[in-house]
FIZA-69047 format. One record per residue (C-alpha): x, y, z; residue in three letters; chain. Coordinates in steps of 0.001 Angstrom, whole numbers, plus 500000, padded with zeros to 6 digits. Layout:
% FIZA-69047
KEBA  X  Y  Z  ALA  A;
...
% end
This chain:
% FIZA-69047
KEBA  286475  510425  744020  MET  A;
KEBA  284890  507110  745020  LEU  A;
KEBA  282260  505142  743139  SER  A;
KEBA  278796  504713  744615  ASN  A;
KEBA  279403  500985  745039  ARG  A;
KEBA  282552  501654  747061  ALA  A;
KEBA  280735  504196  749218  LYS  A;
KEBA  277939  501713  749894  ALA  A;
KEBA  280242  499072  751389  LEU  A;
KEBA  279928  498607  755129  SER  A;
KEBA  283140  498283  757138  PRO  A;
KEBA  283771  494771  758411  SER  A;
KEBA  283025  494526  762126  ILE  A;
KEBA  285099  491354  762390  THR  A;
KEBA  288111  493059  760841  LEU  A;
KEBA  287568  496019  763137  GLY  A;
KEBA  287700  493742  766182  ILE  A;
KEBA  290823  492050  764811  SER  A;
KEBA  292506  495410  764302  ALA  A;
KEBA  291798  496452  767879  ARG  A;
KEBA  293114  493123  769200  VAL  A;
KEBA  296326  493564  767208  LYS  A;
KEBA  296733  497081  768589  THR  A;
KEBA  296250  495845  772148  MET  A;
KEBA  298774  493069  771645  LYS  A;
KEBA  301261  495511  770106  ALA  A;
KEBA  300901  497587  773262  GLU  A;
KEBA  301776  494548  775337  GLY  A;
KEBA  298239  493818  776554  ILE  A;
KEBA  297762  490017  776837  PRO  A;
KEBA  294311  489906  775276  VAL  A;
KEBA  292612  486514  774945  ILE  A;
KEBA  291422  486344  771365  ASN  A;
KEBA  288221  484332  771010  LEU  A;
KEBA  287149  486356  767988  SER  A;
KEBA  289372  484831  765362  ILE  A;
KEBA  287806  483143  762346  GLY  A;
KEBA  290732  480974  761354  GLU  A;
KEBA  292278  477776  762746  PRO  A;
KEBA  294853  478162  765503  ASP  A;
KEBA  296942  475371  763962  PHE  A;
KEBA  299827  475922  761562  VAL  A;
KEBA  299528  474577  758034  THR  A;
KEBA  300417  470854  758159  PRO  A;
KEBA  303819  469814  756835  ASP  A;
KEBA  302090  467511  754352  CYS  A;
KEBA  300602  470597  752676  ALA  A;
KEBA  303723  472731  752980  LYS  A;
KEBA  305586  470035  751077  ALA  A;
KEBA  303548  470859  747997  GLY  A;
KEBA  304495  474521  748209  GLY  A;
KEBA  308147  473604  748675  THR  A;
KEBA  307977  471290  745667  TYR  A;
KEBA  306518  474072  743523  ALA  A;
KEBA  309250  476527  744516  ILE  A;
KEBA  312155  474104  744160  GLU  A;
KEBA  310918  472746  740827  ASN  A;
KEBA  309993  476118  739319  ASP  A;
KEBA  306259  475541  739167  VAL  A;
KEBA  305883  479297  738940  THR  A;
KEBA  304591  480026  735430  LYS  A;
KEBA  301095  480841  734213  TYR  A;
KEBA  298592  477999  734462  ASP  A;
KEBA  294999  477504  733319  ALA  A;
KEBA  292716  480367  734391  ALA  A;
KEBA  290368  477906  736123  SER  A;
KEBA  293207  476403  738111  GLY  A;
KEBA  295863  473730  737782  ASN  A;
KEBA  294520  470580  736128  LEU  A;
KEBA  296175  468268  738647  GLY  A;
KEBA  294536  470145  741519  LEU  A;
KEBA  291149  470103  739825  ARG  A;
KEBA  291501  466361  739326  GLN  A;
KEBA  292348  465966  743009  GLU  A;
KEBA  289276  468013  743944  ILE  A;
KEBA  287133  465707  741807  CYS  A;
KEBA  288605  462705  743631  ARG  A;
KEBA  287896  464326  747004  LYS  A;
KEBA  284302  465130  746049  LEU  A;
KEBA  283750  461560  744849  LYS  A;
KEBA  285403  459794  747789  ASP  A;
KEBA  284166  462030  750598  GLU  A;
KEBA  280865  463413  749312  ASN  A;
KEBA  279664  460856  746765  GLY  A;
KEBA  279698  463458  743992  LEU  A;
KEBA  280698  462955  740359  ASP  A;
KEBA  282326  465992  738775  TYR  A;
KEBA  284853  466405  735975  THR  A;
KEBA  287769  468885  736046  PRO  A;
KEBA  285825  471062  733574  GLU  A;
KEBA  283249  471640  736309  GLN  A;
KEBA  285796  472843  738871  ILE  A;
KEBA  287115  476408  739171  VAL  A;
KEBA  289930  477083  741629  VAL  A;
KEBA  290016  480642  742955  SER  A;
KEBA  291901  482822  745427  SER  A;
KEBA  289904  481723  748467  GLY  A;
KEBA  286263  480743  748939  ALA  A;
KEBA  285291  484417  749153  LYS  A;
KEBA  286583  484835  745608  HIS  A;
KEBA  284677  481691  744575  SER  A;
KEBA  281445  483144  745971  ILE  A;
KEBA  282042  486392  744101  THR  A;
KEBA  282637  484535  740839  ASN  A;
KEBA  279485  482464  741344  ALA  A;
KEBA  277219  485458  741957  VAL  A;
KEBA  278789  487403  739100  MET  A;
KEBA  278288  484500  736700  ALA  A;
KEBA  274662  483738  737529  THR  A;
KEBA  272858  486761  739016  VAL  A;
KEBA  271825  489820  737014  ASN  A;
KEBA  271576  493434  738162  ASP  A;
KEBA  268470  493913  740270  GLY  A;
KEBA  267826  490202  740829  GLU  A;
KEBA  267482  488975  744391  GLU  A;
KEBA  269676  486724  746469  VAL  A;
KEBA  268144  485339  749658  ILE  A;
KEBA  270528  485281  752634  ILE  A;
KEBA  269453  483658  755909  PRO  A;
KEBA  270033  485653  759113  VAL  A;
KEBA  272387  485316  760922  PRO  A;
KEBA  274799  485402  758000  TYR  A;
KEBA  278517  485499  757313  TRP  A;
KEBA  279411  489169  757148  VAL  A;
KEBA  280535  489302  753511  SER  A;
KEBA  277497  487731  751825  TYR  A;
KEBA  275325  490875  751652  PRO  A;
KEBA  278293  493047  750709  GLU  A;
KEBA  279313  490772  747818  ILE  A;
KEBA  275759  490561  746503  VAL  A;
KEBA  275120  494305  746663  GLU  A;
KEBA  278576  495147  745256  LEU  A;
KEBA  277732  493085  742176  LEU  A;
KEBA  274486  494949  741560  GLY  A;
KEBA  272039  492396  742921  ALA  A;
KEBA  269741  492813  745917  LYS  A;
KEBA  270377  490988  749183  ALA  A;
KEBA  267107  489785  750730  VAL  A;
KEBA  267720  489020  754398  LEU  A;
KEBA  265450  486308  755819  VAL  A;
KEBA  265204  485826  759568  GLN  A;
KEBA  265645  482303  760908  THR  A;
KEBA  264513  481107  764327  LYS  A;
KEBA  266641  480280  767319  LYS  A;
KEBA  264195  477480  768149  ASP  A;
KEBA  265168  475879  764817  ASN  A;
KEBA  268856  476334  765493  GLY  A;
KEBA  268962  479251  763036  PHE  A;
KEBA  268581  476806  760146  LEU  A;
KEBA  266593  478113  757188  LEU  A;
KEBA  263274  476329  756617  THR  A;
KEBA  260677  476365  753874  VAL  A;
KEBA  258372  478225  756246  GLU  A;
KEBA  261017  480944  756720  ASP  A;
KEBA  261716  481473  753054  VAL  A;
KEBA  258459  480901  751178  LYS  A;
KEBA  257028  484395  751659  ASP  A;
KEBA  260264  486048  750486  HIS  A;
KEBA  260349  484478  747045  ILE  A;
KEBA  259443  486754  744146  SER  A;
KEBA  259794  486727  740379  ASP  A;
KEBA  263193  488372  740925  LYS  A;
KEBA  264556  485673  743238  THR  A;
KEBA  267585  484125  741570  ARG  A;
KEBA  269643  482472  744315  MET  A;
KEBA  269670  481354  747939  VAL  A;
KEBA  272933  481175  749876  ILE  A;
KEBA  273249  478352  752387  LEU  A;
KEBA  276171  477943  754790  THR  A;
KEBA  276639  474460  756149  ASN  A;
KEBA  278020  474219  758805  PRO  A;
KEBA  277231  477800  759717  SER  A;
KEBA  279414  480752  760487  ASN  A;
KEBA  278470  482281  762942  PRO  A;
KEBA  276220  479741  764682  THR  A;
KEBA  278184  476517  764236  GLY  A;
KEBA  274981  474613  763530  ASN  A;
KEBA  274610  472159  760653  ALA  A;
KEBA  271717  470790  758613  PHE  A;
KEBA  270699  467153  758691  THR  A;
KEBA  270173  465447  755357  ARG  A;
KEBA  266388  465461  755811  ASP  A;
KEBA  266349  469181  756610  GLN  A;
KEBA  268406  469940  753505  LEU  A;
KEBA  266274  467670  751315  GLN  A;
KEBA  263020  469436  752162  GLU  A;
KEBA  264455  472938  751798  LEU  A;
KEBA  266494  472381  748650  CYS  A;
KEBA  263753  470493  746820  GLN  A;
KEBA  261435  473426  747508  PHE  A;
KEBA  264002  475877  746104  LEU  A;
KEBA  264657  473796  743001  VAL  A;
KEBA  260920  473431  742416  ASP  A;
KEBA  260836  477237  742286  HIS  A;
KEBA  263766  477336  739830  ASN  A;
KEBA  266095  478989  742339  ILE  A;
KEBA  269858  478459  742285  LEU  A;
KEBA  271533  477270  745492  ILE  A;
KEBA  274956  478528  746442  LEU  A;
KEBA  276101  476027  749057  SER  A;
KEBA  279031  477351  751075  ASP  A;
KEBA  280595  474194  752533  GLU  A;
KEBA  283936  475610  753671  ILE  A;
KEBA  283548  474030  757147  TYR  A;
KEBA  282365  470611  755928  GLU  A;
KEBA  285387  468729  757303  ARG  A;
KEBA  284756  470177  760781  ILE  A;
KEBA  281591  468374  761896  VAL  A;
KEBA  280935  466474  765106  TYR  A;
KEBA  277681  464670  765722  ASP  A;
KEBA  276613  463188  762394  GLU  A;
KEBA  277973  462829  758859  PRO  A;
KEBA  278060  465869  756601  PHE  A;
KEBA  275758  465981  753584  THR  A;
KEBA  276623  468154  750602  SER  A;
KEBA  273634  469845  748984  VAL  A;
KEBA  274707  468533  745582  ALA  A;
KEBA  274534  464950  746907  ALA  A;
KEBA  270787  465146  747588  LEU  A;
KEBA  269692  464366  744026  SER  A;
KEBA  270766  464907  740429  ASP  A;
KEBA  268018  467510  740034  GLU  A;
KEBA  269272  469516  743007  ILE  A;
KEBA  272893  469099  741907  LYS  A;
KEBA  272103  470776  738567  GLU  A;
KEBA  270864  473847  740441  LYS  A;
KEBA  273700  473958  742991  THR  A;
KEBA  277059  475698  743058  ILE  A;
KEBA  279193  474055  745730  VAL  A;
KEBA  281796  476331  747329  VAL  A;
KEBA  284651  474882  749348  ASN  A;
KEBA  288351  475362  750011  GLY  A;
KEBA  291323  474538  752217  LEU  A;
KEBA  291394  477533  754570  SER  A;
KEBA  289436  476005  757440  LYS  A;
KEBA  289903  472245  757052  SER  A;
KEBA  293658  472296  756393  ALA  A;
KEBA  294476  475552  758199  SER  A;
KEBA  295569  477244  754978  MET  A;
KEBA  293882  480643  755311  THR  A;
KEBA  296845  482622  753986  GLY  A;
KEBA  297404  480343  751004  TRP  A;
KEBA  294105  481597  749502  ARG  A;
KEBA  292634  478534  747806  ILE  A;
KEBA  288904  478096  747277  GLY  A;
KEBA  286996  476223  744615  TYR  A;
KEBA  283565  475685  743121  THR  A;
KEBA  281856  472643  741645  ALA  A;
KEBA  278952  473346  739302  SER  A;
KEBA  277603  472659  735850  THR  A;
KEBA  279983  472939  732912  VAL  A;
KEBA  278108  476018  731695  GLN  A;
KEBA  278451  477866  734995  ILE  A;
KEBA  282051  476730  735478  ALA  A;
KEBA  283025  478025  732033  LYS  A;
KEBA  281428  481376  732808  ALA  A;
KEBA  283244  481631  736148  MET  A;
KEBA  286516  480613  734526  GLY  A;
KEBA  286075  483294  731862  SER  A;
KEBA  285316  485957  734488  ILE  A;
KEBA  288331  484896  736529  GLN  A;
KEBA  290591  484951  733449  SER  A;
KEBA  289909  488667  733024  HIS  A;
KEBA  290009  489690  736693  LEU  A;
KEBA  292643  487675  738534  THR  A;
KEBA  293538  484581  736490  SER  A;
KEBA  294368  481508  738580  HIS  A;
KEBA  295589  481547  742194  PRO  A;
KEBA  299279  481278  743059  SER  A;
KEBA  300851  478182  741508  THR  A;
KEBA  302706  477568  744777  VAL  A;
KEBA  299438  477620  746728  SER  A;
KEBA  297737  475323  744231  MET  A;
KEBA  300470  472708  744641  GLN  A;
KEBA  300163  472969  748416  ALA  A;
KEBA  296391  472493  748110  ALA  A;
KEBA  296880  469431  745923  LYS  A;
KEBA  299145  467879  748534  TYR  A;
KEBA  296726  468813  751326  ALA  A;
KEBA  293834  467045  749623  LEU  A;
KEBA  295972  464029  748805  ARG  A;
KEBA  298148  463585  751890  ASP  A;
KEBA  296725  465495  754883  CYS  A;
KEBA  293713  463437  755903  GLY  A;
KEBA  295212  462454  759257  ASP  A;
KEBA  296243  466032  760069  ALA  A;
KEBA  292777  467329  759180  ILE  A;
KEBA  291142  464697  761387  GLU  A;
KEBA  293474  465561  764282  HIS  A;
KEBA  292368  469196  764073  MET  A;
KEBA  288707  468171  763919  ARG  A;
KEBA  289054  466006  767016  GLN  A;
KEBA  290751  468862  768872  THR  A;
KEBA  287923  471234  767956  TYR  A;
KEBA  285388  468674  769148  GLN  A;
KEBA  287032  468428  772576  LYS  A;
KEBA  286876  472207  772864  ARG  A;
KEBA  283276  472245  771659  ARG  A;
KEBA  282302  469649  774247  ASP  A;
KEBA  283952  471658  777024  PHE  A;
KEBA  282182  474874  776002  ILE  A;
KEBA  278750  473280  775765  VAL  A;
KEBA  279253  471761  779223  ASP  A;
KEBA  280449  475120  780581  PHE  A;
KEBA  277340  476970  779431  PHE  A;
KEBA  275083  474262  780835  GLU  A;
KEBA  276746  474082  784264  LYS  A;
KEBA  278637  477351  784816  GLU  A;
KEBA  276754  479942  782795  LEU  A;
KEBA  273109  478857  782540  PRO  A;
KEBA  272002  482500  782347  GLN  A;
KEBA  273071  482461  778691  LEU  A;
KEBA  271715  480062  776120  SER  A;
KEBA  273465  478724  773046  ILE  A;
KEBA  272613  476505  770115  VAL  A;
KEBA  275030  473585  770657  PRO  A;
KEBA  277297  473702  767609  PRO  A;
KEBA  277471  470686  765315  LYS  A;
KEBA  280305  471995  763178  GLY  A;
KEBA  282831  474759  762460  ALA  A;
KEBA  284525  476295  765530  PHE  A;
KEBA  282033  478872  766771  TYR  A;
KEBA  279437  479242  769509  VAL  A;
KEBA  276652  481824  769162  PHE  A;
KEBA  275735  482986  772667  ALA  A;
KEBA  272445  484752  773413  ASP  A;
KEBA  273110  487897  775475  MET  A;
KEBA  269526  489210  775485  SER  A;
KEBA  269247  488595  779233  VAL  A;
KEBA  271546  491620  779647  LEU  A;
KEBA  269547  494000  777467  ARG  A;
KEBA  267648  495650  780321  ASP  A;
KEBA  270876  496092  782278  LYS  A;
KEBA  272958  497774  779584  LEU  A;
KEBA  272354  501116  777944  THR  A;
KEBA  273657  501075  774396  ALA  A;
KEBA  272434  501351  770834  GLU  A;
KEBA  273902  497924  770107  SER  A;
KEBA  273806  495250  772791  LEU  A;
KEBA  276398  493005  771170  SER  A;
KEBA  278819  495887  770550  MET  A;
KEBA  278483  496987  774176  LYS  A;
KEBA  279150  493476  775479  VAL  A;
KEBA  282180  493015  773235  CYS  A;
KEBA  283592  496430  774128  GLU  A;
KEBA  283145  495681  777835  ASP  A;
KEBA  284844  492317  777402  MET  A;
KEBA  287762  493912  775572  LEU  A;
KEBA  288203  496049  778681  ASP  A;
KEBA  288567  492690  780448  ARG  A;
KEBA  291082  491667  777778  GLU  A;
KEBA  288894  489114  776015  VAL  A;
KEBA  287829  489487  772379  ALA  A;
KEBA  284542  488201  770950  PHE  A;
KEBA  282676  489257  767802  VAL  A;
KEBA  279422  491233  768169  PRO  A;
KEBA  276425  489551  766607  GLY  A;
KEBA  275297  492773  764952  ILE  A;
KEBA  277898  492061  762282  GLY  A;
KEBA  275963  488905  761422  PHE  A;
KEBA  272544  490576  761616  GLY  A;
KEBA  271773  489316  765143  ALA  A;
KEBA  272438  491964  767789  ASP  A;
KEBA  271296  489835  770748  ASP  A;
KEBA  274243  487486  770247  PHE  A;
KEBA  278030  487321  770330  ILE  A;
KEBA  280184  484872  768428  ARG  A;
KEBA  282752  482965  770438  ILE  A;
KEBA  285508  481201  768499  SER  A;
KEBA  287160  478108  769894  TYR  A;
KEBA  289999  478212  767399  ALA  A;
KEBA  292156  478930  770437  ALA  A;
KEBA  294004  477031  773129  SER  A;
KEBA  291988  475312  775846  MET  A;
KEBA  293687  477519  778441  ASP  A;
KEBA  292525  480664  776626  ASP  A;
KEBA  289022  479253  776199  ILE  A;
KEBA  288718  478419  779900  LYS  A;
KEBA  290019  481794  781053  GLU  A;
KEBA  287966  483727  778499  GLY  A;
KEBA  284761  481990  779524  LEU  A;
KEBA  285465  482572  783215  GLN  A;
KEBA  285833  486284  782531  ARG  A;
KEBA  282590  486251  780545  LEU  A;
KEBA  280869  484488  783442  LYS  A;
KEBA  282121  487122  785901  ALA  A;
KEBA  280925  489914  783598  TYR  A;
KEBA  277452  488395  783205  VAL  A;
KEBA  277045  487811  786934  GLU  A;
KEBA  278183  491343  787788  GLU  A;
KEBA  275876  492876  785164  THR  A;
KEBA  272836  490940  786391  LEU  A;
KEBA  273248  491903  790054  ARG  A;
% end
């Protein structure tokens, strides 16, 4: 009874881990959850106020398919003030989360059978979205020595006459690494010179630590014309459940995405859009407080791996709230088809949840989230240390 495209979808490993954690907690098991991919903060009151305003003032009717004009204007202001980008509201499409924005972008620009290059490791949904829409996901391995950042050398041999788009995530989920401006400039100029669209997923751009964030579209006007910027409020403002994402692109692409959205979902919730408007306008201090908290946790974790768990190596994260830990030192000690699944299953037995790297295309690694309390982080890492030391004996 199912379509071939539905049958071809792979189950989400991250959702599978989350389901098991919820089951354990429902059974009263005090599992430490370092697998979660959302902020551990509540939505700031400054954002909630927008939702309350919408409810109390009956902002609950149909709006423009591409999103509320006031919100799109606020997004343009944000992009100008924070990223140095000039967009008009006609170039902005507000969708039901960044995942929806990515889907709209691929649907609007990539034809059946065309290729979308996805660097490995990747966010779990990229290949599924691309293949579901009839395109071909071309997975390109990156190098740990380069911090898993895609380079011209990595990608050049994978370009064909069918290559339509490259997806970049900056900062990265799952690695937490981020491109420098110079790294982006070299890569993106090469892609544009080959007439390849860039989908730049910048959902974690407000969570960076060591140097300023550079949006791909800010590199040059030429690159901007070939770039679809994807962003949202889920990570920066801790609004995952409100489901607000957005794109910034050319007028032509934005109109196409708006038309697609008008037939499939229309605009997101009017209540959520008002909350997002308030978040962009009023929540700068709250967003910065969260970023500073993540940085303290990041600093602790990097120090822990250097001093307490040197058997495992990591790429020190420059953004987001993840650490990608290399578990390959355990491969000869563990008998399993998937190293990362085995490690994560063993750690769940110790009541700590991580995400296996196989879900991101990198089975030698596990993803550790620090969107959790410092107490949970410390205890979870101590249990990981004990597990590694016992396994290596």
